[in-house]
N, CA, C and O of each residue as an XYZ file, in Angstrom:
440
protein
N     157.627     62.288    125.841
C     158.072     62.203    124.462
C     159.179     61.145    124.373
O     160.173     61.224    125.096
N     159.008     60.167    123.498
C     160.022     59.131    123.321
C     161.189     59.674    122.492
O     161.013     60.494    121.591
N     162.382     59.188    122.829
C     163.599     59.557    122.113
C     163.940     58.465    121.111
O     164.074     57.293    121.465
N     164.076     58.871    119.852
C     164.289     57.951    118.730
C     165.692     58.126    118.158
O     166.201     59.243    118.055
N     166.302     57.016    117.792
C     167.614     56.980    117.142
C     167.409     56.486    115.717
O     166.802     55.434    115.513
N     167.899     57.218    114.739
C     167.783     56.825    113.331
C     169.024     56.023    112.942
O     170.143     56.522    113.059
N     168.837     54.797    112.484
C     169.943     53.932    112.059
C     169.805     53.645    110.569
O     168.739     53.245    110.099
N     170.873     53.849    109.845
C     170.865     53.581    108.409
C     172.249     53.791    107.845
O     173.164     54.177    108.572
N     172.414     53.545    106.568
C     173.744     53.664    105.970
C     174.272     55.097    105.990
O     173.532     56.054    105.761
N     175.541     55.219    106.262
C     176.238     56.506    106.172
C     177.355     56.399    105.128
O     177.359     57.134    104.141
N     178.281     55.501    105.347
C     179.442     55.377    104.457
C     179.022     54.977    103.045
O     178.001     54.322    102.838
N     179.836     55.389    102.090
C     179.604     55.062    100.688
C     180.911     55.251     99.922
O     181.910     55.711    100.476
N     180.886     54.897     98.666
C     182.092     54.994     97.849
C     182.436     56.425     97.452
O     183.603     56.741     97.222
N     181.433     57.289     97.369
C     181.687     58.670     96.951
C     181.069     59.649     97.943
O     180.156     59.300     98.692
N     181.572     60.862     97.936
C     180.992     61.896     98.795
C     179.550     62.177     98.410
O     178.720     62.448     99.278
N     179.239     62.116     97.121
C     177.860     62.339     96.667
C     176.938     61.297     97.300
O     175.848     61.638     97.760
N     177.361     60.040     97.327
C     176.547     58.979     97.923
C     176.425     59.147     99.437
O     175.372     58.869    100.011
N     177.491     59.598    100.078
C     177.415     59.871    101.516
C     176.366     60.948    101.770
O     175.549     60.827    102.682
N     176.395     61.994    100.960
C     175.412     63.067    101.128
C     173.995     62.536    100.931
O     173.081     62.953    101.644
N     173.796     61.634     99.987
C     172.460     61.055     99.773
C     172.028     60.238    100.978
O     170.857     60.265    101.357
N     172.967     59.505    101.590
C     172.643     58.738    102.792
C     172.260     59.663    103.940
O     171.329     59.371    104.690
N     172.974     60.776    104.080
C     172.647     61.752    105.117
C     171.263     62.343    104.864
O     170.463     62.473    105.790
N     170.981     62.698    103.617
C     169.680     63.286    103.276
C     168.545     62.290    103.537
O     167.475     62.680    104.004
N     168.770     61.035    103.246
C     167.762     60.013    103.495
C     167.466     59.905    104.991
O     166.305     59.881    105.400
N     168.529     59.839    105.806
C     168.353     59.759    107.260
C     167.688     61.031    107.786
O     166.861     60.972    108.696
N     168.042     62.155    107.225
C     167.445     63.433    107.617
C     165.939     63.434    107.347
O     165.160     63.916    108.169
N     165.535     62.898    106.202
C     164.112     62.835    105.859
C     163.348     61.922    106.818
O     162.235     62.244    107.233
N     163.948     60.787    107.168
C     163.312     59.885    108.135
C     163.222     60.583    109.491
O     162.214     60.467    110.189
N     164.265     61.296    109.854
C     164.274     62.045    111.110
C     163.122     63.040    111.159
O     162.400     63.105    112.154
N     162.949     63.799    110.117
C     161.867     64.781    110.070
C     160.506     64.105    110.189
O     159.607     64.614    110.859
N     160.364     62.965    109.541
C     159.111     62.215    109.600
C     158.747     61.879    111.051
O     157.587     61.994    111.446
N     159.748     61.463    111.843
C     159.474     61.089    113.230
C     159.320     62.307    114.139
O     158.570     62.247    115.114
N     160.010     63.408    113.845
C     159.735     64.657    114.572
C     158.273     65.037    114.374
O     157.596     65.430    115.324
N     157.782     64.920    113.131
C     156.385     65.266    112.834
C     155.409     64.340    113.542
O     154.264     64.720    113.782
N     155.837     63.148    113.874
C     154.985     62.188    114.586
C     155.021     62.383    116.098
O     154.345     61.661    116.830
N     155.800     63.350    116.572
C     155.809     63.662    117.991
C     156.947     63.070    118.798
O     156.929     63.127    120.028
N     157.923     62.510    118.136
C     159.094     61.979    118.821
C     160.172     63.062    118.918
O     160.151     64.039    118.170
N     161.103     62.878    119.839
C     162.356     63.629    119.855
C     163.367     62.719    119.164
O     163.443     61.533    119.483
N     164.143     63.252    118.225
C     164.922     62.395    117.330
C     166.418     62.718    117.366
O     166.820     63.881    117.351
N     167.219     61.670    117.414
C     168.667     61.749    117.247
C     168.989     61.169    115.871
O     168.656     60.022    115.577
N     169.634     61.968    115.043
C     170.059     61.512    113.716
C     171.585     61.564    113.673
O     172.152     62.613    113.366
N     172.265     60.447    113.978
C     173.723     60.464    114.052
C     174.392     60.881    112.744
O     175.518     61.378    112.749
N     173.705     60.680    111.635
C     174.246     61.098    110.340
C     174.534     62.598    110.334
O     175.513     63.053    109.742
N     173.669     63.353    111.000
C     173.829     64.804    111.059
C     174.850     65.202    112.124
O     175.497     66.243    112.009
N     174.990     64.387    113.142
C     175.879     64.697    114.259
C     177.349     64.706    113.841
O     178.122     65.540    114.313
N     177.734     63.789    112.964
C     179.137     63.677    112.566
C     179.310     63.745    111.048
O     180.249     63.169    110.498
N     178.403     64.448    110.378
C     178.446     64.537    108.920
C     179.805     65.008    108.421
O     180.328     66.028    108.870
N     180.361     64.257    107.499
C     181.606     64.574    106.800
C     182.827     64.650    107.716
O     183.807     65.325    107.402
N     182.759     63.951    108.850
C     183.924     63.864    109.733
C     184.727     62.597    109.460
O     185.721     62.336    110.137
N     184.305     61.810    108.474
C     184.994     60.570    108.137
C     186.471     60.805    107.912
O     186.869     61.755    107.237
N     187.283     59.927    108.487
C     188.725     60.031    108.346
C     189.382     60.847    109.446
O     190.592     60.735    109.648
N     188.621     61.663    110.163
C     189.200     62.461    111.250
C     189.588     61.575    112.426
O     190.548     61.852    113.145
N     188.825     60.508    112.606
C     189.072     59.509    113.646
C     188.697     58.147    113.067
O     187.995     58.090    112.058
N     189.138     57.064    113.669
C     188.736     55.742    113.175
C     187.214     55.563    113.259
O     186.570     56.106    114.157
N     186.652     54.806    112.326
C     185.207     54.550    112.306
C     184.706     53.972    113.621
O     183.555     54.198    113.994
N     185.551     53.231    114.327
C     185.128     52.635    115.599
C     184.759     53.702    116.631
O     183.918     53.460    117.497
N     185.373     54.862    116.546
C     185.055     55.953    117.472
C     183.620     56.406    117.250
O     182.875     56.614    118.208
N     183.230     56.560    115.985
C     181.875     57.021    115.671
C     180.849     55.979    116.127
O     179.827     56.327    116.719
N     181.125     54.701    115.849
C     180.174     53.654    116.243
C     180.061     53.569    117.762
O     178.957     53.432    118.289
N     181.172     53.647    118.465
C     181.125     53.598    119.921
C     180.287     54.759    120.469
O     179.484     54.571    121.383
N     180.474     55.941    119.915
C     179.681     57.097    120.321
C     178.213     56.923    120.001
O     177.348     57.270    120.806
N     177.927     56.379    118.812
C     176.528     56.135    118.431
C     175.862     55.150    119.386
O     174.701     55.333    119.754
N     176.578     54.121    119.784
C     176.001     53.143    120.703
C     175.731     53.768    122.074
O     174.753     53.419    122.735
N     176.583     54.675    122.493
C     176.343     55.380    123.764
C     175.074     56.229    123.655
O     174.247     56.245    124.567
N     174.932     56.921    122.548
C     173.720     57.728    122.330
C     172.500     56.815    122.279
O     171.484     57.094    122.917
N     172.600     55.718    121.514
C     171.492     54.770    121.386
C     171.092     54.195    122.739
O     169.912     53.931    122.971
N     172.056     53.998    123.635
C     171.741     53.426    124.950
C     170.763     54.308    125.725
O     170.073     53.829    126.625
N     170.705     55.562    125.387
C     169.842     56.506    126.089
C     168.501     56.734    125.370
O     167.650     57.481    125.855
N     168.326     56.090    124.221
C     167.105     56.249    123.432
C     166.082     55.172    123.782
O     166.422     54.109    124.302
N     164.835     55.476    123.486
C     163.740     54.527    123.717
C     163.486     53.636    122.511
O     163.078     52.483    122.651
N     163.731     54.183    121.322
C     163.338     53.547    120.061
C     164.484     53.666    119.068
O     165.200     54.667    119.043
N     164.647     52.626    118.245
C     165.542     52.713    117.100
C     164.682     52.567    115.846
O     163.841     51.673    115.761
N     164.899     53.448    114.882
C     164.217     53.372    113.595
C     165.245     52.938    112.564
O     166.263     53.600    112.363
N     164.963     51.820    111.918
C     165.848     51.293    110.889
C     165.445     51.915    109.555
O     164.424     51.557    108.968
N     166.266     52.850    109.094
C     165.986     53.620    107.881
C     166.259     52.784    106.634
O     166.979     51.788    106.703
N     165.693     53.179    105.499
C     165.924     52.448    104.255
C     167.412     52.214    104.001
O     168.234     53.111    104.190
N     167.742     51.009    103.574
C     169.112     50.632    103.282
C     169.865     50.046    104.462
O     171.027     49.663    104.327
N     169.212     49.970    105.629
C     169.914     49.500    106.830
C     170.543     48.117    106.690
O     171.613     47.892    107.256
N     169.924     47.164    105.955
C     170.550     45.832    105.904
C     171.941     45.836    105.262
O     172.726     44.911    105.472
N     172.245     46.875    104.481
C     173.535     46.959    103.801
C     174.580     47.745    104.590
O     175.682     47.981    104.094
N     174.244     48.148    105.805
C     175.132     48.979    106.615
C     175.647     48.195    107.816
O     174.867     47.771    108.669
N     176.961     48.006    107.879
C     177.522     47.269    109.023
C     177.275     48.024    110.324
O     177.039     47.404    111.361
N     177.327     49.347    110.286
C     177.064     50.143    111.482
C     175.632     49.998    111.951
O     175.384     49.810    113.142
N     174.679     50.084    111.022
C     173.261     49.944    111.374
C     172.973     48.540    111.907
O     172.171     48.382    112.828
N     173.617     47.524    111.339
C     173.423     46.161    111.832
C     173.929     46.030    113.271
O     173.302     45.360    114.091
N     175.045     46.659    113.571
C     175.574     46.630    114.943
C     174.645     47.397    115.881
O     174.411     46.965    117.010
N     174.115     48.531    115.421
C     173.174     49.306    116.236
C     171.899     48.511    116.507
O     171.356     48.562    117.610
N     171.420     47.774    115.497
C     170.232     46.938    115.671
C     170.494     45.830    116.686
O     169.659     45.572    117.553
N     171.647     45.175    116.580
C     172.002     44.119    117.536
C     172.020     44.687    118.960
O     171.475     44.084    119.884
N     172.644     45.835    119.121
C     172.745     46.510    120.409
C     171.354     46.829    120.960
O     171.075     46.606    122.138
N     170.485     47.354    120.089
C     169.122     47.712    120.510
C     168.333     46.476    120.931
O     167.616     46.505    121.931
N     168.462     45.401    120.177
C     167.759     44.154    120.523
C     168.213     43.622    121.874
O     167.392     43.195    122.686
N     169.521     43.648    122.117
C     170.064     43.156    123.385
C     169.515     43.933    124.581
O     169.420     43.395    125.684
N     169.159     45.181    124.362
C     168.687     46.042    125.441
C     167.175     46.218    125.457
O     166.643     47.027    126.217
N     166.493     45.462    124.621
C     165.035     45.492    124.606
C     164.425     46.791    124.107
O     163.317     47.152    124.506
N     165.142     47.498    123.236
C     164.619     48.747    122.684
C     163.470     48.454    121.720
O     163.441     47.405    121.076
N     162.536     49.382    121.629
C     161.506     49.294    120.599
C     162.182     49.489    119.248
O     163.044     50.355    119.098
N     161.788     48.681    118.266
C     162.402     48.736    116.938
C     161.315     49.015    115.905
O     160.282     48.347    115.874
N     161.563     50.003    115.069
C     160.665     50.328    113.962
C     161.464     50.173    112.674
O     162.544     50.743    112.524
N     160.917     49.396    111.757
C     161.547     49.211    110.448
C     160.838     50.130    109.458
O     159.680     49.905    109.106
N     161.538     51.153    109.021
C     160.981     52.144    108.114
C     160.944     51.560    106.703
O     161.967     51.136    106.166
N     159.761     51.547    106.120
C     159.633     50.964    104.785
C     159.267     51.983    103.721
O     159.355     51.683    102.531
N     158.863     53.171    104.116
C     158.487     54.186    103.141
C     159.711     54.763    102.460
O     160.816     54.728    103.001
N     159.503     55.285    101.288
C     160.552     55.981    100.562
C     161.120     57.065    101.484
O     160.347     57.779    102.123
N     162.428     57.205    101.570
C     163.021     58.090    102.566
C     162.591     59.556    102.473
O     162.635     60.268    103.476
N     162.186     60.011    101.318
C     161.823     61.425    101.196
C     160.321     61.653    101.374
O     159.835     62.762    101.150
N     159.582     60.611    101.775
C     158.162     60.758    102.072
C     158.032     61.251    103.508
O     157.979     60.447    104.439
N     157.981     62.542    103.687
C     157.932     63.123    105.036
C     156.527     63.528    105.434
O     156.346     64.246    106.417
N     155.539     63.083    104.694
C     154.160     63.485    104.980
C     153.579     62.735    106.162
O     152.779     63.294    106.912
N     153.966     61.473    106.346
C     153.304     60.653    107.356
C     154.012     60.530    108.656
O     153.524     59.857    109.564
């Protein structure tokens, strides 16, 4: 079973928007669980911990987790996320398989 890392936007201007970003990543995560992957969704791992530590701590931890994954899935909105862009760069440098998710985030059927 391949291990997948979900990369996409987390931070936002409001808590409501942060929750929507988490829900979007969660939906993509479920989609890949249904496809037979084992999935890491960092959005769920540190949900609403913003401000407890500097953002660099979360990104450093995410990159450590990503280093152990086989695949990175770029969730909707990833081009607008500095964290997701850094995760993509990291994955490319290490030759990880990259999947660009194009379906609507709440389409968990496929």
